[in-house]
A tleap script that builds the chain and sets N, CA, C and O, in Angstrom:
source leaprc.protein.ff14SB
mol = sequence {
  NMET ALA ARG VAL LEU ASP PHE ILE ILE TYR
  ILE SER VAL GLY LEU LEU LEU VAL ALA ALA
  ALA ILE TRP SER ALA ASP ASN ASP ARG PHE
  GLY LEU THR GLU ARG ALA PHE ASN VAL TRP
  THR GLY GLY ILE ALA GLY ALA LEU VAL VAL
  VAL GLY TYR VAL LEU LYS LYS HIE TYR ASN
  PHE THR GLY GLN PRO ILE PHE TRP LEU LEU
  THR LEU GLY LEU LEU ALA ILE HIE VAL LEU
  ALA VAL TRP PHE ALA LEU SER LEU ARG GLU
  TRP LYS LEU ILE TRP TRP THR PRO ILE CYS
  LEU ALA GLU ILE GLY ALA ILE GLU TYR SER
  ILE ASN ARG PHE ALA PHE ARG PRO ASP LEU
  LYS LYS SER GLY PRO CLYS
}
set mol.1.N position { 63.507 39.666 32.349 }
set mol.1.CA position { 62.589 38.496 32.760 }
set mol.1.C position { 62.941 38.050 34.266 }
set mol.1.O position { 62.069 37.642 35.032 }
set mol.2.N position { 64.278 38.164 34.618 }
set mol.2.CA position { 64.643 37.812 35.955 }
set mol.2.C position { 63.970 38.767 36.977 }
set mol.2.O position { 63.523 38.342 38.042 }
set mol.3.N position { 63.913 40.057 36.619 }
set mol.3.CA position { 63.279 41.005 37.599 }
set mol.3.C position { 61.831 40.741 37.861 }
set mol.3.O position { 61.330 40.906 38.974 }
set mol.4.N position { 61.139 40.308 36.762 }
set mol.4.CA position { 59.739 39.941 36.861 }
set mol.4.C position { 59.485 38.751 37.731 }
set mol.4.O position { 58.586 38.729 38.572 }
set mol.5.N position { 60.318 37.752 37.498 }
set mol.5.CA position { 60.309 36.617 38.390 }
set mol.5.C position { 60.622 36.870 39.844 }
set mol.5.O position { 59.967 36.329 40.735 }
set mol.6.N position { 61.659 37.721 40.090 }
set mol.6.CA position { 61.922 38.152 41.494 }
set mol.6.C position { 60.658 38.852 42.131 }
set mol.6.O position { 60.268 38.576 43.266 }
set mol.7.N position { 60.071 39.745 41.344 }
set mol.7.CA position { 58.948 40.426 41.822 }
set mol.7.C position { 57.776 39.557 42.137 }
set mol.7.O position { 57.046 39.797 43.099 }
set mol.8.N position { 57.575 38.443 41.246 }
set mol.8.CA position { 56.455 37.491 41.504 }
set mol.8.C position { 56.803 36.715 42.816 }
set mol.8.O position { 55.945 36.395 43.639 }
set mol.9.N position { 58.133 36.440 42.940 }
set mol.9.CA position { 58.511 35.624 44.213 }
set mol.9.C position { 58.288 36.511 45.512 }
set mol.9.O position { 57.798 36.019 46.528 }
set mol.10.N position { 58.659 37.802 45.431 }
set mol.10.CA position { 58.482 38.661 46.534 }
set mol.10.C position { 57.000 38.735 46.950 }
set mol.10.O position { 56.655 38.555 48.118 }
set mol.11.N position { 56.150 39.002 45.967 }
set mol.11.CA position { 54.693 39.136 46.146 }
set mol.11.C position { 54.131 37.867 46.738 }
set mol.11.O position { 53.317 37.910 47.660 }
set mol.12.N position { 54.594 36.651 46.171 }
set mol.12.CA position { 54.077 35.423 46.622 }
set mol.12.C position { 54.452 35.191 48.132 }
set mol.12.O position { 53.630 34.780 48.952 }
set mol.13.N position { 55.685 35.471 48.414 }
set mol.13.CA position { 56.151 35.273 49.860 }
set mol.13.C position { 55.336 36.234 50.768 }
set mol.13.O position { 54.841 35.831 51.821 }
set mol.14.N position { 55.211 37.474 50.350 }
set mol.14.CA position { 54.404 38.423 51.159 }
set mol.14.C position { 53.013 37.997 51.354 }
set mol.14.O position { 52.517 38.071 52.479 }
set mol.15.N position { 52.339 37.557 50.349 }
set mol.15.CA position { 50.933 37.097 50.504 }
set mol.15.C position { 50.901 35.840 51.298 }
set mol.15.O position { 49.922 35.639 52.017 }
set mol.16.N position { 51.909 34.932 51.243 }
set mol.16.CA position { 51.899 33.702 52.055 }
set mol.16.C position { 52.105 34.204 53.561 }
set mol.16.O position { 51.498 33.633 54.468 }
set mol.17.N position { 52.890 35.183 53.798 }
set mol.17.CA position { 53.165 35.610 55.138 }
set mol.17.C position { 51.790 36.279 55.748 }
set mol.17.O position { 51.430 36.053 56.903 }
set mol.18.N position { 51.127 37.051 54.923 }
set mol.18.CA position { 49.903 37.695 55.365 }
set mol.18.C position { 48.802 36.595 55.595 }
set mol.18.O position { 48.052 36.640 56.570 }
set mol.19.N position { 48.745 35.586 54.623 }
set mol.19.CA position { 47.761 34.511 54.819 }
set mol.19.C position { 48.053 33.725 56.167 }
set mol.19.O position { 47.121 33.415 56.909 }
set mol.20.N position { 49.293 33.429 56.447 }
set mol.20.CA position { 49.667 32.740 57.625 }
set mol.20.C position { 49.375 33.496 58.893 }
set mol.20.O position { 48.964 32.917 59.899 }
set mol.21.N position { 49.585 34.762 58.840 }
set mol.21.CA position { 49.266 35.668 60.014 }
set mol.21.C position { 47.740 35.694 60.189 }
set mol.21.O position { 47.240 35.521 61.301 }
set mol.22.N position { 47.051 35.898 59.162 }
set mol.22.CA position { 45.550 35.923 59.315 }
set mol.22.C position { 45.016 34.557 59.852 }
set mol.22.O position { 44.207 34.512 60.779 }
set mol.23.N position { 45.517 33.414 59.211 }
set mol.23.CA position { 45.085 32.149 59.599 }
set mol.23.C position { 45.449 31.837 61.152 }
set mol.23.O position { 44.637 31.294 61.902 }
set mol.24.N position { 46.610 32.190 61.515 }
set mol.24.CA position { 47.018 31.930 62.979 }
set mol.24.C position { 46.268 32.867 63.904 }
set mol.24.O position { 45.975 32.481 65.035 }
set mol.25.N position { 45.932 34.116 63.466 }
set mol.25.CA position { 45.172 34.902 64.334 }
set mol.25.C position { 43.737 34.535 64.518 }
set mol.25.O position { 43.132 34.749 65.568 }
set mol.26.N position { 43.199 33.964 63.441 }
set mol.26.CA position { 41.836 33.422 63.444 }
set mol.26.C position { 41.718 32.036 64.093 }
set mol.26.O position { 40.638 31.678 64.562 }
set mol.27.N position { 42.762 31.279 64.130 }
set mol.27.CA position { 42.762 29.989 64.538 }
set mol.27.C position { 43.494 29.867 65.897 }
set mol.27.O position { 44.721 29.968 65.925 }
set mol.28.N position { 42.811 29.663 66.970 }
set mol.28.CA position { 43.433 29.782 68.348 }
set mol.28.C position { 43.970 28.438 68.770 }
set mol.28.O position { 44.070 28.173 69.968 }
set mol.29.N position { 44.319 27.579 67.831 }
set mol.29.CA position { 44.945 26.199 68.258 }
set mol.29.C position { 46.163 26.359 69.026 }
set mol.29.O position { 46.422 25.579 69.942 }
set mol.30.N position { 47.024 27.442 68.675 }
set mol.30.CA position { 48.271 27.557 69.318 }
set mol.30.C position { 48.249 28.147 70.696 }
set mol.30.O position { 49.254 28.151 71.407 }
set mol.31.N position { 47.186 28.605 71.038 }
set mol.31.CA position { 46.998 29.265 72.408 }
set mol.31.C position { 47.884 30.503 72.605 }
set mol.31.O position { 48.282 30.808 73.730 }
set mol.32.N position { 48.181 31.186 71.554 }
set mol.32.CA position { 48.942 32.384 71.650 }
set mol.32.C position { 48.057 33.534 72.266 }
set mol.32.O position { 46.874 33.652 71.943 }
set mol.33.N position { 48.616 34.300 73.082 }
set mol.33.CA position { 47.928 35.530 73.436 }
set mol.33.C position { 48.107 36.547 72.361 }
set mol.33.O position { 48.977 36.404 71.502 }
set mol.34.N position { 47.300 37.573 72.390 }
set mol.34.CA position { 47.463 38.706 71.382 }
set mol.34.C position { 48.760 39.314 71.488 }
set mol.34.O position { 49.370 39.606 70.459 }
set mol.35.N position { 49.273 39.546 72.689 }
set mol.35.CA position { 50.551 40.153 72.897 }
set mol.35.C position { 51.672 39.246 72.282 }
set mol.35.O position { 52.510 39.744 71.530 }
set mol.36.N position { 51.685 37.997 72.581 }
set mol.36.CA position { 52.732 37.158 72.041 }
set mol.36.C position { 52.630 37.025 70.444 }
set mol.36.O position { 53.635 36.990 69.735 }
set mol.37.N position { 51.415 36.959 69.981 }
set mol.37.CA position { 51.216 37.004 68.525 }
set mol.37.C position { 51.842 38.218 67.940 }
set mol.37.O position { 52.612 38.106 66.986 }
set mol.38.N position { 51.535 39.440 68.491 }
set mol.38.CA position { 52.024 40.706 68.082 }
set mol.38.C position { 53.527 40.799 68.084 }
set mol.38.O position { 54.127 41.299 67.132 }
set mol.39.N position { 54.146 40.314 69.161 }
set mol.39.CA position { 55.555 40.309 69.302 }
set mol.39.C position { 56.242 39.398 68.234 }
set mol.39.O position { 57.129 39.838 67.501 }
set mol.40.N position { 55.797 38.116 68.179 }
set mol.40.CA position { 56.389 37.224 67.337 }
set mol.40.C position { 56.165 37.455 65.831 }
set mol.40.O position { 57.073 37.249 65.026 }
set mol.41.N position { 54.999 37.865 65.478 }
set mol.41.CA position { 54.643 38.175 64.009 }
set mol.41.C position { 55.375 39.371 63.640 }
set mol.41.O position { 56.004 39.392 62.582 }
set mol.42.N position { 55.346 40.402 64.447 }
set mol.42.CA position { 56.042 41.701 64.077 }
set mol.42.C position { 57.531 41.473 64.034 }
set mol.42.O position { 58.206 41.938 63.115 }
set mol.43.N position { 58.090 40.716 65.082 }
set mol.43.CA position { 59.513 40.550 65.129 }
set mol.43.C position { 60.055 39.769 63.907 }
set mol.43.O position { 61.085 40.105 63.323 }
set mol.44.N position { 59.296 38.709 63.562 }
set mol.44.CA position { 59.757 37.862 62.381 }
set mol.44.C position { 59.617 38.633 61.080 }
set mol.44.O position { 60.518 38.637 60.241 }
set mol.45.N position { 58.448 39.300 60.926 }
set mol.45.CA position { 58.136 40.039 59.661 }
set mol.45.C position { 59.165 41.225 59.624 }
set mol.45.O position { 59.782 41.476 58.590 }
set mol.46.N position { 59.320 41.889 60.683 }
set mol.46.CA position { 60.339 43.007 60.665 }
set mol.46.C position { 61.766 42.577 60.324 }
set mol.46.O position { 62.494 43.256 59.600 }
set mol.47.N position { 62.126 41.438 60.870 }
set mol.47.CA position { 63.532 40.902 60.516 }
set mol.47.C position { 63.595 40.630 59.069 }
set mol.47.O position { 64.592 40.987 58.440 }
set mol.48.N position { 62.624 40.034 58.492 }
set mol.48.CA position { 62.595 39.687 57.063 }
set mol.48.C position { 62.636 40.939 56.229 }
set mol.48.O position { 63.396 40.990 55.263 }
set mol.49.N position { 61.858 41.955 56.550 }
set mol.49.CA position { 61.834 43.164 55.870 }
set mol.49.C position { 63.149 43.981 55.912 }
set mol.49.O position { 63.629 44.510 54.910 }
set mol.50.N position { 63.697 44.043 57.161 }
set mol.50.CA position { 64.977 44.757 57.314 }
set mol.50.C position { 66.197 44.036 56.614 }
set mol.50.O position { 66.978 44.657 55.894 }
set mol.51.N position { 66.304 42.726 56.865 }
set mol.51.CA position { 67.410 42.034 56.201 }
set mol.51.C position { 67.191 41.932 54.677 }
set mol.51.O position { 68.153 41.953 53.909 }
set mol.52.N position { 65.936 41.823 54.251 }
set mol.52.CA position { 65.707 41.760 52.882 }
set mol.52.C position { 66.062 43.106 52.214 }
set mol.52.O position { 66.638 43.093 51.126 }
set mol.53.N position { 65.756 44.215 52.795 }
set mol.53.CA position { 66.046 45.531 52.342 }
set mol.53.C position { 67.569 45.701 52.177 }
set mol.53.O position { 68.085 46.160 51.158 }
set mol.54.N position { 68.276 45.270 53.322 }
set mol.54.CA position { 69.735 45.479 53.267 }
set mol.54.C position { 70.396 44.640 52.176 }
set mol.54.O position { 71.278 45.123 51.467 }
set mol.55.N position { 69.959 43.353 52.039 }
set mol.55.CA position { 70.529 42.553 51.053 }
set mol.55.C position { 70.184 43.104 49.610 }
set mol.55.O position { 71.023 43.130 48.709 }
set mol.56.N position { 68.921 43.527 49.469 }
set mol.56.CA position { 68.603 44.019 48.074 }
set mol.56.C position { 69.435 45.312 47.766 }
set mol.56.O position { 70.008 45.451 46.685 }
set mol.57.N position { 69.474 46.170 48.679 }
set mol.57.CA position { 70.143 47.465 48.417 }
set mol.57.C position { 71.637 47.409 48.318 }
set mol.57.O position { 72.255 48.124 47.528 }
set mol.58.N position { 72.245 46.504 49.173 }
set mol.58.CA position { 73.666 46.421 49.321 }
set mol.58.C position { 74.255 45.142 48.849 }
set mol.58.O position { 75.263 44.696 49.397 }
set mol.59.N position { 73.666 44.515 47.840 }
set mol.59.CA position { 74.079 43.259 47.380 }
set mol.59.C position { 75.591 43.335 46.854 }
set mol.59.O position { 76.310 42.336 46.822 }
set mol.60.N position { 75.981 44.513 46.475 }
set mol.60.CA position { 77.361 44.764 45.887 }
set mol.60.C position { 78.450 44.314 47.021 }
set mol.60.O position { 79.574 43.942 46.685 }
set mol.61.N position { 78.063 44.372 48.297 }
set mol.61.CA position { 78.975 44.238 49.395 }
set mol.61.C position { 78.835 42.974 50.113 }
set mol.61.O position { 79.307 42.824 51.240 }
set mol.62.N position { 78.169 42.021 49.461 }
set mol.62.CA position { 78.053 40.675 50.166 }
set mol.62.C position { 79.318 39.905 50.156 }
set mol.62.O position { 79.394 38.942 50.920 }
set mol.63.N position { 80.284 40.190 49.420 }
set mol.63.CA position { 81.557 39.615 49.493 }
set mol.63.C position { 82.497 40.185 50.508 }
set mol.63.O position { 83.609 39.681 50.657 }
set mol.64.N position { 82.096 41.225 51.220 }
set mol.64.CA position { 82.887 41.806 52.193 }
set mol.64.C position { 82.541 41.367 53.607 }
set mol.64.O position { 81.385 41.487 54.013 }
set mol.65.N position { 83.493 40.869 54.359 }
set mol.65.CA position { 83.207 40.420 55.676 }
set mol.65.C position { 82.604 41.437 56.611 }
set mol.65.O position { 81.771 41.073 57.440 }
set mol.66.N position { 83.001 42.750 56.513 }
set mol.66.CA position { 82.485 43.756 57.340 }
set mol.66.C position { 80.965 43.898 57.158 }
set mol.66.O position { 80.243 44.164 58.119 }
set mol.67.N position { 80.473 43.711 55.877 }
set mol.67.CA position { 79.093 43.758 55.637 }
set mol.67.C position { 78.296 42.719 56.403 }
set mol.67.O position { 77.241 43.031 56.956 }
set mol.68.N position { 78.785 41.491 56.441 }
set mol.68.CA position { 78.131 40.453 57.238 }
set mol.68.C position { 78.188 40.708 58.684 }
set mol.68.O position { 77.241 40.382 59.398 }
set mol.69.N position { 79.306 41.308 59.192 }
set mol.69.CA position { 79.391 41.616 60.637 }
set mol.69.C position { 78.356 42.664 61.005 }
set mol.69.O position { 77.706 42.586 62.047 }
set mol.70.N position { 78.208 43.727 60.051 }
set mol.70.CA position { 77.133 44.724 60.349 }
set mol.70.C position { 75.780 44.068 60.324 }
set mol.70.O position { 74.950 44.363 61.183 }
set mol.71.N position { 75.524 43.211 59.402 }
set mol.71.CA position { 74.198 42.580 59.219 }
set mol.71.C position { 73.938 41.794 60.457 }
set mol.71.O position { 72.875 41.947 61.058 }
set mol.72.N position { 74.869 40.942 60.882 }
set mol.72.CA position { 74.702 40.110 62.102 }
set mol.72.C position { 74.494 41.012 63.250 }
set mol.72.O position { 73.589 40.765 64.048 }
set mol.73.N position { 75.280 42.063 63.400 }
set mol.73.CA position { 74.981 43.043 64.585 }
set mol.73.C position { 73.650 43.509 64.497 }
set mol.73.O position { 72.974 43.589 65.523 }
set mol.74.N position { 73.174 43.840 63.350 }
set mol.74.CA position { 71.649 44.318 63.236 }
set mol.74.C position { 70.660 43.278 63.756 }
set mol.74.O position { 69.693 43.556 64.465 }
set mol.75.N position { 70.997 42.025 63.330 }
set mol.75.CA position { 70.057 40.943 63.766 }
set mol.75.C position { 70.072 40.756 65.243 }
set mol.75.O position { 69.051 40.538 65.894 }
set mol.76.N position { 71.316 40.855 65.768 }
set mol.76.CA position { 71.489 40.686 67.290 }
set mol.76.C position { 70.634 41.870 68.024 }
set mol.76.O position { 69.966 41.624 69.028 }
set mol.77.N position { 70.702 43.066 67.492 }
set mol.77.CA position { 70.000 44.138 68.038 }
set mol.77.C position { 68.383 43.844 67.915 }
set mol.77.O position { 67.614 44.114 68.838 }
set mol.78.N position { 67.975 43.288 66.727 }
set mol.78.CA position { 66.641 42.888 66.537 }
set mol.78.C position { 66.189 41.920 67.499 }
set mol.78.O position { 65.098 42.060 68.053 }
set mol.79.N position { 66.999 40.886 67.752 }
set mol.79.CA position { 66.683 39.844 68.742 }
set mol.79.C position { 66.476 40.394 70.128 }
set mol.79.O position { 65.516 40.034 70.809 }
set mol.80.N position { 67.376 41.269 70.554 }
set mol.80.CA position { 67.254 41.977 71.831 }
set mol.80.C position { 65.888 42.824 71.828 }
set mol.80.O position { 65.266 42.885 72.889 }
set mol.81.N position { 65.425 43.432 70.775 }
set mol.81.CA position { 64.223 44.074 70.714 }
set mol.81.C position { 63.059 43.137 70.976 }
set mol.81.O position { 62.152 43.433 71.754 }
set mol.82.N position { 63.111 42.010 70.310 }
set mol.82.CA position { 62.067 40.950 70.384 }
set mol.82.C position { 61.987 40.504 71.882 }
set mol.82.O position { 60.903 40.389 72.454 }
set mol.83.N position { 63.187 40.258 72.488 }
set mol.83.CA position { 63.316 39.873 73.840 }
set mol.83.C position { 62.702 40.901 74.760 }
set mol.83.O position { 61.906 40.542 75.628 }
set mol.84.N position { 63.057 42.215 74.595 }
set mol.84.CA position { 62.478 43.212 75.385 }
set mol.84.C position { 61.060 43.326 75.184 }
set mol.84.O position { 60.353 43.550 76.167 }
set mol.85.N position { 60.530 43.199 74.002 }
set mol.85.CA position { 59.015 43.306 73.779 }
set mol.85.C position { 58.363 42.152 74.507 }
set mol.85.O position { 57.273 42.323 75.053 }
set mol.86.N position { 58.981 40.983 74.541 }
set mol.86.CA position { 58.269 39.868 75.214 }
set mol.86.C position { 58.239 40.094 76.749 }
set mol.86.O position { 57.496 39.411 77.454 }
set mol.87.N position { 59.014 41.011 77.243 }
set mol.87.CA position { 59.014 41.208 78.676 }
set mol.87.C position { 57.978 42.294 79.072 }
set mol.87.O position { 57.704 42.473 80.258 }
set mol.88.N position { 57.399 43.021 78.077 }
set mol.88.CA position { 56.406 44.032 78.336 }
set mol.88.C position { 55.057 43.471 78.530 }
set mol.88.O position { 54.719 42.405 78.016 }
set mol.89.N position { 54.323 44.155 79.237 }
set mol.89.CA position { 52.842 43.733 79.536 }
set mol.89.C position { 51.978 43.865 78.327 }
set mol.89.O position { 51.106 43.035 78.070 }
set mol.90.N position { 52.239 44.978 77.537 }
set mol.90.CA position { 51.391 45.185 76.311 }
set mol.90.C position { 52.356 45.487 75.163 }
set mol.90.O position { 53.380 46.155 75.303 }
set mol.91.N position { 51.950 44.946 74.030 }
set mol.91.CA position { 52.700 45.212 72.842 }
set mol.91.C position { 51.797 45.278 71.619 }
set mol.91.O position { 51.054 44.323 71.394 }
set mol.92.N position { 51.807 46.271 70.863 }
set mol.92.CA position { 50.892 46.406 69.723 }
set mol.92.C position { 51.751 46.055 68.429 }
set mol.92.O position { 52.951 46.328 68.449 }
set mol.93.N position { 51.246 45.524 67.425 }
set mol.93.CA position { 51.953 45.064 66.196 }
set mol.93.C position { 52.485 46.300 65.496 }
set mol.93.O position { 53.572 46.267 64.920 }
set mol.94.N position { 51.707 47.424 65.541 }
set mol.94.CA position { 52.258 48.600 64.840 }
set mol.94.C position { 53.515 49.247 65.435 }
set mol.94.O position { 54.203 50.037 64.788 }
set mol.95.N position { 53.774 48.893 66.649 }
set mol.95.CA position { 55.014 49.396 67.372 }
set mol.95.C position { 56.276 48.936 66.757 }
set mol.95.O position { 57.349 49.462 67.053 }
set mol.96.N position { 56.170 47.918 65.867 }
set mol.96.CA position { 57.457 47.437 65.158 }
set mol.96.C position { 57.838 48.354 64.120 }
set mol.96.O position { 59.007 48.371 63.733 }
set mol.97.N position { 56.869 49.209 63.573 }
set mol.97.CA position { 57.335 50.142 62.513 }
set mol.97.C position { 58.381 51.012 62.817 }
set mol.97.O position { 59.352 51.021 62.061 }
set mol.98.N position { 58.351 51.840 63.917 }
set mol.98.CA position { 59.488 52.636 64.173 }
set mol.98.C position { 60.758 51.865 64.544 }
set mol.98.O position { 61.853 52.386 64.332 }
set mol.99.N position { 60.661 50.642 65.089 }
set mol.99.CA position { 61.794 49.850 65.391 }
set mol.99.C position { 62.451 49.522 64.109 }
set mol.99.O position { 63.648 49.771 63.967 }
set mol.100.N position { 61.711 48.946 63.107 }
set mol.100.CA position { 62.340 48.571 61.867 }
set mol.100.C position { 62.898 49.747 61.097 }
set mol.100.O position { 63.979 49.637 60.517 }
set mol.101.N position { 62.178 50.907 61.069 }
set mol.101.CA position { 62.799 52.028 60.494 }
set mol.101.C position { 64.118 52.530 61.104 }
set mol.101.O position { 65.020 53.008 60.416 }
set mol.102.N position { 64.173 52.393 62.434 }
set mol.102.CA position { 65.400 52.713 63.126 }
set mol.102.C position { 66.522 51.801 62.768 }
set mol.102.O position { 67.676 52.199 62.606 }
set mol.103.N position { 66.106 50.455 62.641 }
set mol.103.CA position { 67.151 49.451 62.320 }
set mol.103.C position { 67.724 49.731 60.885 }
set mol.103.O position { 68.931 49.668 60.653 }
set mol.104.N position { 66.733 50.061 59.887 }
set mol.104.CA position { 67.200 50.400 58.613 }
set mol.104.C position { 68.086 51.642 58.571 }
set mol.104.O position { 69.061 51.681 57.821 }
set mol.105.N position { 67.755 52.654 59.367 }
set mol.105.CA position { 68.580 53.840 59.468 }
set mol.105.C position { 69.956 53.510 59.999 }
set mol.105.O position { 70.978 53.973 59.493 }
set mol.106.N position { 69.945 52.694 61.033 }
set mol.106.CA position { 71.182 52.303 61.680 }
set mol.106.C position { 72.127 51.598 60.713 }
set mol.106.O position { 73.314 51.919 60.663 }
set mol.107.N position { 71.602 50.623 59.931 }
set mol.107.CA position { 72.403 49.851 59.037 }
set mol.107.C position { 72.849 50.792 57.909 }
set mol.107.O position { 73.988 50.647 57.467 }
set mol.108.N position { 72.048 51.745 57.406 }
set mol.108.CA position { 72.481 52.605 56.392 }
set mol.108.C position { 73.574 53.486 56.953 }
set mol.108.O position { 74.589 53.654 56.278 }
set mol.109.N position { 73.454 54.029 58.068 }
set mol.109.CA position { 74.452 54.799 58.708 }
set mol.109.C position { 75.682 54.083 58.766 }
set mol.109.O position { 76.700 54.600 58.305 }
set mol.110.N position { 75.703 52.809 59.346 }
set mol.110.CA position { 76.852 52.084 59.566 }
set mol.110.C position { 77.550 51.660 58.206 }
set mol.110.O position { 78.780 51.642 58.149 }
set mol.111.N position { 76.793 51.327 57.139 }
set mol.111.CA position { 77.358 51.066 55.904 }
set mol.111.C position { 78.118 52.270 55.363 }
set mol.111.O position { 79.240 52.136 54.875 }
set mol.112.N position { 77.489 53.471 55.453 }
set mol.112.CA position { 77.993 54.666 54.996 }
set mol.112.C position { 79.246 55.102 55.848 }
set mol.112.O position { 80.203 55.686 55.341 }
set mol.113.N position { 79.168 54.792 57.094 }
set mol.113.CA position { 80.250 55.124 58.017 }
set mol.113.C position { 81.511 54.377 57.758 }
set mol.113.O position { 82.603 54.919 57.926 }
set mol.114.N position { 81.387 53.099 57.337 }
set mol.114.CA position { 82.451 52.331 57.086 }
set mol.114.C position { 82.884 52.401 55.637 }
set mol.114.O position { 83.556 51.504 55.129 }
set mol.115.N position { 82.481 53.502 54.965 }
set mol.115.CA position { 82.945 53.807 53.612 }
set mol.115.C position { 82.416 52.941 52.481 }
set mol.115.O position { 83.021 52.888 51.410 }
set mol.116.N position { 81.409 52.328 52.680 }
set mol.116.CA position { 80.768 51.545 51.547 }
set mol.116.C position { 80.062 52.563 50.651 }
set mol.116.O position { 79.372 53.474 51.108 }
set mol.117.N position { 80.273 52.359 49.358 }
set mol.117.CA position { 79.637 53.303 48.442 }
set mol.117.C position { 78.979 52.453 47.322 }
set mol.117.O position { 79.650 51.661 46.662 }
set mol.118.N position { 77.634 52.640 47.122 }
set mol.118.CA position { 76.910 51.903 46.031 }
set mol.118.C position { 77.579 52.107 44.681 }
set mol.118.O position { 77.482 51.212 43.842 }
set mol.119.N position { 78.247 53.218 44.414 }
set mol.119.CA position { 78.752 53.425 43.085 }
set mol.119.C position { 80.104 52.743 42.882 }
set mol.119.O position { 80.685 52.892 41.807 }
set mol.120.N position { 80.643 51.992 43.870 }
set mol.120.CA position { 81.945 51.324 43.720 }
set mol.120.C position { 81.746 49.891 43.021 }
set mol.120.O position { 82.728 49.329 42.536 }
set mol.121.N position { 80.580 49.352 42.976 }
set mol.121.CA position { 80.320 48.132 42.269 }
set mol.121.C position { 81.293 47.050 42.366 }
set mol.121.O position { 82.093 46.789 41.467 }
set mol.122.N position { 81.201 46.366 43.579 }
set mol.122.CA position { 82.086 45.241 43.896 }
set mol.122.C position { 83.477 45.568 44.172 }
set mol.122.O position { 84.312 44.673 44.297 }
set mol.123.N position { 83.770 46.792 44.275 }
set mol.123.CA position { 85.225 47.116 44.540 }
set mol.123.C position { 85.427 47.235 46.093 }
set mol.123.O position { 86.562 47.289 46.566 }
set mol.124.N position { 84.362 47.272 46.831 }
set mol.124.CA position { 84.524 47.224 48.327 }
set mol.124.C position { 84.719 48.628 48.908 }
set mol.124.O position { 84.532 49.648 48.244 }
set mol.125.N position { 85.094 48.617 50.142 }
set mol.125.CA position { 85.285 49.968 50.892 }
set mol.125.C position { 86.548 50.658 50.389 }
set mol.125.O position { 87.450 50.015 49.853 }
set mol.126.N position { 86.596 51.921 50.564 }
set mol.126.CA position { 87.686 52.803 50.204 }
set mol.126.C position { 88.860 52.485 51.204 }
set mol.126.O position { 89.924 53.100 51.123 }
savepdb mol mol.pdb
quit
């Protein structure tokens, strides 16, 4: 039952984010340019996806300080990517896809490099 509730919450949050993006794109009250909208929407959604993936997949290691250091490092890199994207003249929303995939790959590599293993179940690194 808890998994069903989690799934309903994930779908609801996702639909809420999509609705907010559509509403803000259609409603020009904020005076956002298309580029700024693409950078901020993609940057925020990308951070949510990447951090959500990492927390969901590696929940076993949330008690380990190195896990949080790696996750914070990932977020710092993501913030630098947003800052860099804001400095560019043109930015497409789809360009966040390879960045987020690279971030997921980097965190997976880092977690495996520091000897985290999913089969250890709360026992931490070797």
